[in-house]
Phi, psi and omega in degrees: 000165188296141173269346186287315177251354173074004183273138167212146177296143175278124182246189183304316182301320180297318178295314181298320179299319178297316182292316185288329180277346182085004180298319178220155172252159174305327179294318178294320178298317180299320178295320177299318181295317180299318178298320180292318179298322177294319180294319179303318183290331184268344185293159180241114352284158178294145182294320179056039176277309178260123185256345174219128176208160185219116183306314184295318179297315180299314183292324179299312180293321182293319181294322178296321179293321179301318178297319181295320177294321179297321182269004180055046179224051181292158188269329183188181175291352178262003180296122180082000182276126179290132178222156169230158179236140176306145183295356176288342180265147171283123179224119179290134004253032188274167179276132181273074188274336180055038177080005183255174173264348190249339179277165173064047182291336178244151176297147180289146178245357181219134181281149164296157181305318181297317178296320179298315180296320179296319176298316181295334178276355177091007181294154175261108179279112186272356178145188178249147190257156180300158178203158172298136184308121178055021177066025189269007182211173186249000182266325189096003180291116180216089188282001186290167192300323183282340193243301187064174186275120176290151184259143176286120183301337178281324176212114189296338181265018176238155181289157175277340194090161182214174011266352179276057190294308182294329180298314180292319180296320181297318181290314182294331181272359176085006181296327178201149180278350184223134172222151181248133178228183174233155188219104178252340178206033182107013190290347168263315190285326179293307179296324176300319181289315180295332182258005172071035177232182184268136178228128179250115178290098179010032180056208178294148179307124178090353183296316177252133186298137175255011179297132182089007177250136182302122187282071185292318177218112191276354181246356184237339190273131173239157178260142179195163182270150166246126189220174178275346181207163177293322179301319179294320177299322179294319179297313181296316177303316183294333178280323189265338190274100172191161180298147177233119180305338181273356181232099189295335188297330185252015186294328186263015186290148173290160182299134178290139181219154174243026186300135176066013183298325185261026177305145187292339181211190181244023183302133177089349181276145179247120182259116182275131176224125169266100190295328178296315178293314184302321189277358181278063180211173180299150188301318184286332174291314180301315182302313182289319182293324176298318179295324178295322177296317178299323179297316178298324177298322182293345179267011174108352179280157174247143179265124182246126178285126179238166177241120176267103186283153169056041181290331176292321176296321177299315181302311182292315183294321177296316179299317178296317183296307186291319181290322179296317181293321178294319180295320178302310183290324187263009180307313179298322180295317181299321181282318189271327187241026185309314184291339181269351179280148171299153182301320181298319179296318178301316181298312183300315182288330176291320176298319182300328183285354177278343180285146180256170175300323178297319177302315183294318179295316179298320179299319181287333172294323176296323178302314179299316178300312184295323177295324176296317178300317182294323177303317179295315182297316182286353172280348181245339179227161180273337182202170172239132179252138172214161164301159178282315180225160180287325183219172178278179185303129180287160183282147174271129177262152183304322183293338182298331183291338182266300187256357184088195186210132178218123179211098184299325181293322177293320179299315179299318179295317181298327184269359190310311185268000185266325196295325181302316180295317179292318186292323184257352176082013179279155180283150179219145181227131175248135186230134179297135180232355179167196184220153175282173178299333179276359178087015178268142185293152176229132180240157172249149180250139173243132175234140178233176181290165181309135175068011182255046181297330180300320177295318179304312183288326177299312180292320179299320179301319179286322183298322184289349176281347181295319182285111186286333185230134173256116180278139180285129177299153179291335171249110179210129178249124177267095185296334184267359184291000000 
């Protein structure tokens, strides 16, 4: 991180150093977090990153962790680390609202697998985070009473991105170094990119269990962490990535590994770039992302030009797949709770009902074709590089707080570089590489072949060294100060 302004995000290592040195205990950290959560709610405008939290629950987990540090019997590298989970997950004792006003009328009594694993690792769950209603958008705009619009910590009048909006805002604002989101069309990677932090698209489809997460789209959604660094994403991945008997999609997965992740350079690696696809973004994003690719080249990797075929077909087929599956699952909600849904959600689900069974079957045939193309491409290169987003975080308008916000062209642009990963199930990682002239974050995306997350993280570790300076967000809480 930069020596010029001295700012760096506080990550897992910083928390562990405090605990191991005795400078702070998890209980003291928890009290700091509670004070910050109270401040967030009172600030003007409120941050709205964490939408449900409980003082007693936070302190219980923190005190148990404090005892473990005292007795030198910690459970994992996540022991005492503050984390939050997107409201799409069941987390005891919070309401499983999934961004709506009508779901989760009673507190949860059973954790999602991911929440259970985090507890078993000793993490302090500080609450559940805001999200785009039912995961149906890419901005994070959610004007309903329980949620409101979360603010981008870099610029309060800009969106965080969605649908894991509160998760990215919480990490960028320093509330916690780790947050868990879901990604069906960029819902981890878009907000991580708009908020200038690291986002891992739940690795390969099915690698991390989605049990206990509302099954909005069963063929595109992956679970993944949003973190302050690639190393932290690797730690969280190593804790969460394994088969779950309650989640059939990942039962046959090969063992997760981080082998060779910390190799000193990138010698011998081939980085695939489809330059026509790569360049379809705003000029200042392109300029920084091109320089980031050159930086990876300087570490010994070679850049190989590849062709990603039928990307327009992928875009349409992914849209048909995810919207058809969401409409299928949410049909009762659409009929019974229509008046309680945000206007944008109603529009998306109404559009979804126009697709036919033939459209859905054709879309899945395209999936098979696209996976075949990727197999060929990954036989010649180790990864595919793209910008993370076409543009930086869009501005929040005053009217959005009342009626919400819907712009299909903006949604399509935001998802441009995301859909291939969701549609074919390959893992993707977005890493901060710079800032726009307006001070908004810019990220680059790395994608690798199925189950090759170690390669993804190896390249990501080197990529994050490209950005010489980390700018401090305008909203930032130093929990360890």
